[in-house]
N, C-alpha and C positions, 0 to 999 in steps of 0.2 A: 386695548380692546381684546376681549376674549372671544375666541372662535369656538362655536359649539357645532359638532357634527350631528346630523340627524341620525336616528337609530337606523340600523340596516333594514332593508325591505325583508319581508317574510322569506322570500326565496334565497336571500343572502345569509340568513341566520345559520343555516347548516354549513356554509362555506366558512363563516367566522368560527363556528364551533370546531370544525375539522382543523383549521389552521392553528387554533389555540391548543387543541388536544395533542397535536403531533409532538411538540417538545415534551409534554407530559409522558407520552408513550415511550419516547426514547429514554427519558430519565428512568422510567419504570423498568424497562428492559435492562438498563445499565445496573440499576439497584439489584434486580433479581440475579444478575450474573456476577454479583460480588463487586460491582463497580469496575470490573476489568475493561469493559468496552468504553468506559468514560475516558480511558487513557489512550484510546486509539488516535493516531496522528490524523491530521486533516487529509481528506481525499483531494488530490490535485488533478488537473487536466493539462496535457500537452498535446496539441493537435486533436486527434480523435481518441487518444489513450488516457484513460483514468488510471491513476496510480497513487500509492502511498508508500512512504519510506520512513523508517525509524526503527525502534526497538531498543532504545536506550532506557535502561531501568526495567525492573521486573514487571511492573504493571503494563507498560507499553509493549514489552516483548510478549507477555501473555495475551494481550488484546490482539496483537497482530497474528499470533498463532491461532487464535479462535476464529478469525475471519479469513485465514489463508486459503481455505478451500473454495471461497467464493471468487477468487481471482484466478484466471487461467494461467498466468505466469507468476511464479513465486521464486525469488532469488534470495540466497542467504550468503553472507560474506564472513569468512573466518580466517584467523591466522593460526597455523600449526604451532603449538607451544607446549612446553612441559609444565605441569603434568597433563594438561588437556588443552584443547583448542580454545581460542578466545574470540569473541565477537569483534568485528571491525566496523568502523564508520568512515565517512568521507571517501567513498568509493565512486569514481567516475564511471558511469554505466552508459553504454550505447547499445540499444536493441535495434537490430537491423533485420528487415523482412527478407523473404526469399528473392526479391527483385533488387536487393542492394540499397533499399531506402531506409534511412534512419527513422524509426517510428518514435523513439524515445531517447533523449539524451539528457541525463540528469545526474546529480551527485546524490548518492544514497546517504542519508543523514544518520543511518544506523545500520545494523547488520541485516535488515530485511528490506526488500523492495518487492511490492506486489503490484501487478499491472493487469489491466483488462485489455488484452490484445485479441484480435480475431484468430481463429484456427489457422495454422500454417507453419512454415519452416522459418526459424529465426537463428541468427547468430548474435550472441551476446558477448560484448567485450567489456570487461571490468578491469579498471586500472586503480591500483593502490600503490602509492609511493613510487610511481614510475614503472611498476611492473604490471604488465597486462596479461590477463588470462582470458581465453576465448572458449566458448562452448557453443555447439550447434544443438538446437532444441527443436522438437516438434511439439506444437501445441495443438491438441485435439479438441473436440467438442467439450470434453470433460476437464480440460486443463492439461498441464504437463507434469504436475508434481513438482516439488521444490528442486531447483538446481543449486547446488552448493559450490561456491568458489572458495578454494583454500590456498592461501599464500604461505610460503615457508618463512616464518618469522625469524629463523636462525641465520638468515643471510646477512 
């Protein structure tokens, strides 16, 4: 048996049109930006914190750099090397608020971690290959700017 749905009522037509045009708008924006935003990693949520992590490959890295300013907390992970620093991945990150609560515990899948956290004081602990670096950050209404964690790769 074939099921046939009735056409949408007149007041529902706009809702159907809007929902079908949204993917088209996203595709159009990605095309106009050279496709870079198409490589953006998926936005994830942990508790009340939205975040994304990645940056492996030039397209994904460029996409993250394009949206970095829209996230109040931006973290970058590097290894000091010769002749220049190298991006890292698989960094265990713990973002702790001013009251000592962990807001985000995640493994960064690439050299960038962007998070939407409320304004406040934070301690960020980042661990790579057993070595932990810690930074205290203040996130204001306009964000904090990128915090860069650099490990000495010569150890």
